[in-house]
C-alpha positions in Angstrom: 0.5 -15.3 5.3 -1.0 -18.5 6.8 -1.5 -20.0 3.4 2.1 -19.5 2.4 3.3 -21.0 5.7 1.2 -24.2 5.1 2.5 -24.5 1.5 6.1 -24.1 2.7 5.6 -26.7 5.5 4.1 -29.2 3.1 6.9 -28.7 0.7 9.5 -29.4 3.4 7.6 -32.4 4.8 7.6 -34.0 1.3 11.3 -33.4 1.2 11.7 -35.1 4.6 9.6 -38.1 3.5 11.8 -38.5 0.5 14.9 -38.6 2.7 13.4 -41.2 5.0 12.2 -43.4 2.2 15.6 -43.1 0.6 17.3 -44.3 3.7 14.9 -47.3 4.0 15.3 -48.2 0.3 19.1 -48.1 0.6 19.0 -50.3 3.7 20.4 -47.6 6.0 17.6 -48.4 8.5 15.9 -51.8 9.0 12.6 -50.4 7.9 11.9 -48.5 11.1 8.7 -46.7 11.9 8.7 -43.1 10.7 8.6 -41.9 14.4 11.6 -44.0 15.4 13.4 -42.8 12.3 12.7 -39.1 13.2 14.0 -39.7 16.7 17.2 -41.1 15.3 17.4 -38.3 12.9 17.2 -35.7 15.6 19.4 -37.5 18.2 22.4 -38.6 16.2 24.1 -38.3 12.9 21.2 -36.6 11.0 21.6 -33.2 12.7 23.2 -31.7 9.7 20.3 -32.8 7.6 17.9 -31.3 10.0 19.7 -28.0 9.8 19.5 -28.2 6.0 15.8 -28.9 6.3 15.2 -26.0 8.6 17.0 -23.7 6.2 15.0 -25.2 3.3 11.8 -24.5 5.2 12.7 -20.9 5.9 13.7 -20.3 2.3 10.6 -22.0 1.0 8.4 -19.9 3.2 9.9 -16.6 2.0 9.8 -17.9 -1.6 6.1 -18.6 -1.5 5.4 -15.5 0.5 7.2 -13.4 -2.0 5.5 -15.1 -4.9 2.0 -14.6 -3.4 2.4 -10.9 -2.7 3.0 -10.0 -6.4 0.0 -9.8 -8.7 -0.5 -8.4 -12.1 -2.7 -5.3 -12.3 -4.4 -4.8 -15.7 -5.5 -1.2 -16.5 -8.0 -0.5 -19.3 -7.9 3.0 -20.7 -9.6 5.4 -23.1 -7.3 6.5 -25.9 -9.6 9.2 -27.3 -7.7 12.0 -25.5 -4.3 11.0 -27.0 -2.6 10.5 -23.7 -3.0 6.7 -23.5 -1.9 3.9 -25.8 -4.1 1.0 -24.8 -4.1 -1.6 -22.0 -1.3 -1.4 -19.4 0.1 -4.3 -17.3 1.8 -3.6 -13.9 3.4 -5.7 -11.2 1.6 -4.8 -7.9 3.1 -5.7 -4.6 0.3 -6.3 -2.1 2.6 -5.8 0.9 4.0 -2.4 -0.1 1.5 -1.1 -2.8 4.6 -0.5 -5.0 3.9 -0.9 -8.7 6.0 -1.3 -11.9 4.8 -1.3 -15.5 5.8 -4.5 -17.2 3.8 -4.4 -20.4 1.4 -2.5 -22.7 -1.0 -3.7 -25.4 -1.1 -0.8 -27.8 -4.4 0.0 -29.5 -6.0 3.0 -31.2 -9.4 2.2 -29.6 -10.9 2.9 -26.2 -10.7 -0.4 -24.3 -12.5 0.5 -21.2 -13.7 -2.6 -19.6 -11.9 -5.9 -19.0 -12.8 -9.5 -17.9 -10.3 -12.2 -16.9 -10.8 -15.9 -17.7 -11.1 -18.3 -14.9 -7.6 -19.9 -15.5 -6.0 -16.4 -15.9 -4.7 -17.3 -19.4 -7.0 -14.9 -21.3 -8.7 -11.6 -20.9 -11.5 -9.9 -22.9 -12.0 -6.3 -23.5 -14.6 -3.9 -24.9 -13.3 -2.0 -28.0 -14.7 1.3 -29.2 -13.1 3.2 -32.1 -15.3 5.8 -33.9 -18.0 3.7 -35.6 -16.4 0.4 -34.8 -17.6 -1.5 -31.7 -16.4 -5.0 -30.8 -15.1 -7.4 -28.2 -11.4 -8.4 -28.2 -9.8 -11.6 -26.9 -6.2 -11.6 -25.7 -3.8 -14.4 -24.6 -2.2 -13.4 -21.3 0.9 -14.6 -19.5 0.3 -13.8 -15.8 4.0 -14.5 -15.0 5.5 -12.1 -17.5 2.6 -9.8 -18.2 2.9 -10.5 -22.0 -0.3 -10.2 -24.0 -1.3 -11.1 -27.6 -4.4 -10.2 -29.5 -6.2 -13.3 -30.6 -9.2 -11.9 -32.4 -12.2 -9.5 -32.4 -15.9 -9.8 -33.0 -18.4 -7.0 -33.6 -20.9 -6.1 -30.9 -23.7 -3.6 -30.5 -22.8 0.1 -30.4 -20.5 1.3 -27.6 -19.9 -1.8 -25.5 -19.2 -0.6 -21.9 -19.1 -3.8 -19.8 -17.9 -7.4 -20.5 -18.1 -10.7 -18.5 -17.1 -14.3 -19.1 -17.7 -17.7 -17.6 -15.2 -19.4 -19.9 -18.1 -20.7 -22.0 -19.4 -17.4 -23.3 -18.5 -13.7 -23.4 -21.4 -11.3 -22.8 -21.3 -7.6 -23.5 -23.5 -4.7 -22.3 -23.7 -2.1 -25.1 -24.5 1.4 -23.9 -25.4 3.4 -27.0 -27.0 0.4 -28.7 -29.1 -0.5 -25.7 -28.5 -4.2 -26.3 -26.6 -7.3 -25.2 -24.4 -9.7 -27.1 -23.6 -13.3 -26.2 -20.6 -14.7 -27.9 -19.4 -18.3 -27.8 -15.8 -19.0 -26.7 -13.6 -21.5 -28.5 -11.2 -23.9 -26.6 -8.2 -21.7 -27.5 -9.8 -18.7 -25.8 -10.8 -17.0 -29.0 -14.2 -15.5 -29.7 -16.3 -17.8 -31.7 -19.8 -17.2 -33.2 -22.4 -14.8 -31.9 -25.0 -16.9 -30.2 -27.5 -14.2 -29.2 -28.4 -10.6 -29.6 -31.0 -9.0 -27.3 -32.4 -5.5 -27.9 -33.8 -3.4 -25.1 -36.4 -0.7 -25.9 -37.8 2.1 -23.8 -36.7 5.4 -22.3 -36.8 7.5 -19.1 -37.6 11.1 -18.1 -34.1 12.4 -18.0 -32.6 13.9 -21.2 -29.9 11.2 -21.0 -32.6 8.6 -21.2 -33.9 9.1 -24.7 -33.4 5.4 -25.4 -32.3 2.2 -23.7 -28.7 2.1 -22.4 -27.5 -1.2 -21.0 -24.7 -0.3 -18.7 -23.8 -3.6 -17.0 -24.2 -7.4 -17.3 -23.5 -9.5 -14.3 -23.7 -13.2 -13.4 -25.7 -14.1 -10.4 -23.6 -15.8 -7.7 -24.9 -19.3 -8.7 -24.5 -18.5 -12.5 -28.1 -19.4 -13.1 -29.0 -15.8 -14.1 -27.6 -12.8 -15.9 -28.6 -9.4 -14.5 -28.5 -6.4 -16.8 -28.9 -2.8 -15.6 -30.5 -0.4 -18.1 -29.7 3.2 -17.3 -31.9 4.5 -20.1 -35.0 2.7 -19.0 -34.6 2.8 -15.2 -34.9 -1.0 -15.2 -33.0 -4.0 -14.0 -33.5 -7.1 -16.2 -33.1 -10.6 -14.9 -32.4 -13.3 -17.5 -32.4 -17.1 -17.1 -28.9 -18.3 -18.2 -28.1 -21.7 -19.7 -24.5 -21.4 -20.9 -24.5 -24.2 -23.5 -28.0 -23.5 -24.9 -28.4 -22.2 -28.5 -29.9 -19.1 -27.0 -28.4 -18.8 -23.5 -30.5 -15.9 -22.2 -34.3 -16.0 -21.7 -36.3 -13.3 -20.1 -37.4 -13.9 -16.5 -38.5 -10.5 -15.2 -37.5 -6.8 -15.0 -37.6 -4.5 -12.0 -38.5 -0.8 -12.3 -36.3 1.6 -10.3 -37.2 5.2 -9.4 -37.9 7.3 -12.4 -34.8 9.3 -13.6 -32.4 7.4 -11.2 -30.3 5.8 -13.9 -29.3 2.4 -12.6 -25.7 1.8 -13.5 -23.8 -1.0 -11.6 -24.8 -3.7 -9.2 -22.7 -5.8 -6.8 -23.6 -9.0 -4.9 -22.6 -9.8 -1.3 -20.1 -12.7 -1.1 -22.8 -14.9 0.5 -25.1 -14.2 -2.5 -28.0 -13.1 -0.2 -27.9 -9.4 -1.0 -27.5 -7.1 -4.0 -26.5 -3.4 -4.1 -27.4 -1.2 -7.0 -25.7 2.2 -7.6 -27.8 4.8 -9.5 -25.8 7.2 -11.6 -28.0 10.2 -11.7 -29.0 10.6 -8.0 -26.1 8.7 -6.4 -28.4 6.5 -4.3 -27.8 2.8 -3.5 -30.7 0.4 -3.5 -30.3 -2.6 -1.3 -32.1 -5.8 -2.2 -32.4 -9.3 -0.8 -31.6 -11.8 -3.5 -33.0 -15.3 -3.9 -33.1 -17.5 -7.0 -33.4 -14.7 -9.5 -35.6 -12.4 -7.4 -34.7 -9.0 -6.0 -36.7 -7.5 -3.1 -35.9 -3.9 -2.2 -35.2 -3.3 1.6 -33.4 0.0 1.7 -32.5 3.2 -0.2 -29.3 4.9 0.9 -27.9 8.3 0.0 -24.2 8.7 -0.8 -24.0 12.5 -0.7 -25.1 15.1 1.9 -28.6 16.4 1.6 -27.3 19.9 1.0 -25.1 18.8 -1.9 -26.3 20.5 -5.1 -23.7 19.5 -7.7 -23.6 16.7 -10.2 -23.1 13.3 -8.7 -22.6 10.8 -11.6 -22.2 7.7 -9.5 -19.9 5.1 -11.0 -18.4 2.0 -9.4 -19.6 -0.2 -6.5 -17.9 -3.1 -4.8 -18.3 -5.2 -1.7 -15.2 -6.3 0.2 -14.3 -10.0 0.0 -15.2 -10.6 3.7 -18.7 -9.1 3.1 -18.3 -6.5 5.8 -18.0 -3.3 3.8 -19.4 -1.7 0.7 -17.7 1.0 -1.4 -19.3 3.3 -4.0 -17.7 6.1 -6.1 -19.2 9.4 -7.3 -17.8 11.5 -10.1 -19.2 14.8 -11.3 -18.7 17.6 -8.7 -18.4 15.1 -5.8 -15.3 12.9 -6.6 -15.8 10.8 -3.5 -15.8 7.2 -2.3 -18.6 6.4 0.1 -17.9 3.7 2.7 -20.6 1.6 4.4 -20.7 -1.1 6.9 -22.9 -4.1 5.9 -25.2 -5.2 8.8 -26.3 -8.7 9.5 -29.6 -8.1 7.6 -27.7 -6.8 4.6 -28.6 -3.2 5.2 -26.0 -0.4 5.0 -24.7 1.8 7.8 -22.6 4.9 6.7 -19.0 4.9 7.8 -17.4 7.8 5.9 -17.2 9.8 2.7 -13.6 10.3 1.4 -12.4 12.5 -1.4 -10.6 10.5 -4.0 -7.8 13.0 -4.6 -8.6 13.2 -8.3 -11.4 13.8 -10.8 -13.6 11.2 -12.4 -13.3 8.1 -10.2 -14.9 5.9 -12.9 -13.7 2.6 -11.5 -11.9 1.3 -8.4 -10.7 -2.1 -7.1 -9.8 -3.6 -3.8 -6.5 -5.5 -4.2 -6.2 -9.2 -3.5 -4.8 -8.7 0.0 -7.7 -6.4 1.0 -5.3 -3.9 2.4 -5.5 -1.4 -0.5 -8.2 0.3 -2.6 -7.1 1.6 -6.0 -9.1 4.4 -7.7 -8.9 5.1 -11.4 -9.4 8.8 -12.3 -10.5 9.3 -15.8 -9.9 13.0 -15.9 -6.7 13.5 -13.8 -4.9 10.5 -15.4 -3.8 8.6 -12.4 -4.6 5.7 -10.1 -4.6 6.8 -6.4 -3.9 4.0 -3.9 -5.6 4.2 -0.5 -4.7 2.2 2.5 -7.7 0.2 3.6 -8.4 -0.7 7.3 -9.9 -4.2 7.1 -11.4 -3.8 10.6 -13.1 -0.4 10.1 -13.4 -0.2 6.3 -11.9 3.3 6.4 -9.5 4.7 3.8 -6.4 6.8 4.1 -4.0 8.0 1.4 -1.0 5.8 1.0 0.9 8.4 -1.0 1.3 5.9 -3.8 0.2 6.7 -7.4 0.2 5.1 -10.8 0.4 7.7 -13.5 -1.4 6.5 -16.6 -3.6 8.3 -19.2 -7.4 8.1 -18.8 -7.6 4.9 -16.7 -11.2 3.5 -16.5 -10.9 -0.1 -15.4 -8.7 -2.0 -12.9 -8.6 -5.8 -12.6 -6.1 -8.0 -10.8 -4.8 -11.3 -12.2 -4.7 -14.1 -9.7 
């Protein structure tokens, strides 16, 4: 709200300066000081102009406020079940949580994970269709929600995560157990493959017969790329030089608990802490982070000790103010775990909330911070929760987005 107020005020002040300068240029005033001119403006024959300016200010404020509360919500889906047609674009009102579909990019493939370019003019998607695995580049109009496929480039088998720094696109390929680094062209299209890295290894669980890279993530300073390998129970840290011929070079790997299945990692906004969600046991590992080094300081449960069902942890996200952490569990749990982040980075439990659906594979806090949206892969909807920014707690807003097999939610700026 404050940002929109300032923008509107600046807009009106510029308009006021133009009026004053116009008077001076036309000789209506004998080049008075701005202060004296304003006094005259208020005290005599400029009252009508002042009224107009006041009205302009009010209108400007509401224009910018209205503009700022609307964001595009991009939803990636799996099409394999036949109830989805591709990537969906919605208008999302951050004041009311109302949404309206404005576009769809039809595709026969699963396009499960998305990454938006820094300028918001492009986004990139994983693409899986039977034996075809690739990355896709799209032109994106954030005003209208229109999208257009630019091109595709092959990746390792079953890409499940994608990131970009506007220089390269990097994919984590689950079934292949590998990573692709693809150069970007100036027009946003995918260029040549610059690097391919293969992980090897396995773990004790039957789902860990081979390497399964589940996520790639830039460090806060963009000096490193972190890769979680669910199949090996490892977190890899690579040095990253974006413009190098081979951007990634191995720095180190960290072994997690055997059979834990490290899935996704999230950094605190200040870059000092990292939080790792383990798919198989639902635990969160808390690390201090400094210049490519992770040091374990806490292990936190996300389900009750007496819980005996499948957990299948999925998403993890830290609120923009760094005060709260959220983590989703699928399987038989279907919950969001809420934690308060202490001054030392450690977690303190706040609550566990049922997600009101099945398979909360992904979730996202909206740009206002007042809502948390949960994508349910198996009940074909996005449930919108009110989020208390002071306590971190979640309550059902009653709002829903009905869409087939949603698995990724991102907001355009």
